[in-house]
N, C-alpha and C positions, 0 to 999 in steps of 0.2 A: 700462581694465581692469574697473572695478566692472560695466559692461554684460556682460562676458563671463560673470561668475558669475550674473547674472540670467537670461541666455540659456540658460546649462547647466541651471539649476534648472528652467526652464520645459520644455526639451527632455527632461529626465529624468522629470519630473511627466507629460507627454504620453505618453512611453514606457510608464511605469507604468500610466497609465490604459488604454492599448491592450492591454497584457497582461492586465490585470484583466478587460476586456470579453471577450477571447478564450478566456482559460484560467481566469479566476476562478470560484471556487465557495465557497460558504458551507458551514462545518460545521454539520451538523444534528445527529449523535450520533456518538459513537465508542465502541470496545469498552473493557472494563476492561483495564489494562495485563497483558500475558501474556508471560512470559519464553520466548523462542524461540531456539533455536540457541546457547544458552549466553550469550546477551545480556541486559542488564538489562532488566527487564520494560518493556514499551512498549505503547500500544494498537496492534493489528494490523488493525482494521477500522474505517473512517470512513465515515458516510452523509453525503454532500455534495449541495448542490443547485446546479447551474450556473445563474447569473443569465441570461447571455446566451441560453441555449436554454430556461429554464425547466424543465428536466428534472433527475432525480434520479439519482445514481450512488453505487455503493459502491466503495470504494478499499481494497484488500488491501495492507498495508504489510509486506512480507516482508524479512527479514534476508538479505544477499548480501554475505559477506566483511566488510569494515569500513563498507560503506554499506548501502543498502536499496533496494529495487525496489517501485515502487508500480503496481499493476495496476488499472486502473479498469474496473468491469463496470456493465453497466446492470441494472436490477432483476430482468429475466427471467434473465439469466446468473447473477446472485448466487443467486437461487433455485435454479437447476438445480445449482450448485456446493454449495449447503447440502444439498440432498436427497442429492447423491453422497457428501458427508462423512457424513451420517447413515447411509446405506446401508452405507458402509465400516466404520464403527463398529459397526453391528448385525451385520455378518458377522465382523468380526475380534474384537470384544469387548475385554477387558482387554489382549489381546496387542498391539493397535494403540498403546496408550500406553506400552509398554516401549521403552527407547532401542535402538537398533540394536547388534547384537553384530559386531565386525569379524571377517572371515574368517581362519582361520590362513594363515600366510604362502604356504603351498604351493598354496592354492586361491585366491589373490587374482586369477587370470585373466592376470595378466602374467608377465614371466619373471624 
């Protein structure tokens, strides 16, 4: 029986090593905590370096219900998203930071 634990430990260690090799990345930097969608403030952007590929990625961490969704972008796509956010802010100004106003019940689009 003692050999079973050793074998299991070795298999788990090998599995973790494989996962790190294929999906592992090192955290380079992350944003300051930001409260989003009524949740406690948490970092929403991470800059990560993927060891296996030697590439850099940006990870957007977005709240989704009780969990979160992580969207990984390469630097080119992240730069395009940033430009679009700046353009949106410049066009919308302070209106963009106001919370949404619910529609009256008669105009909700449903029955």
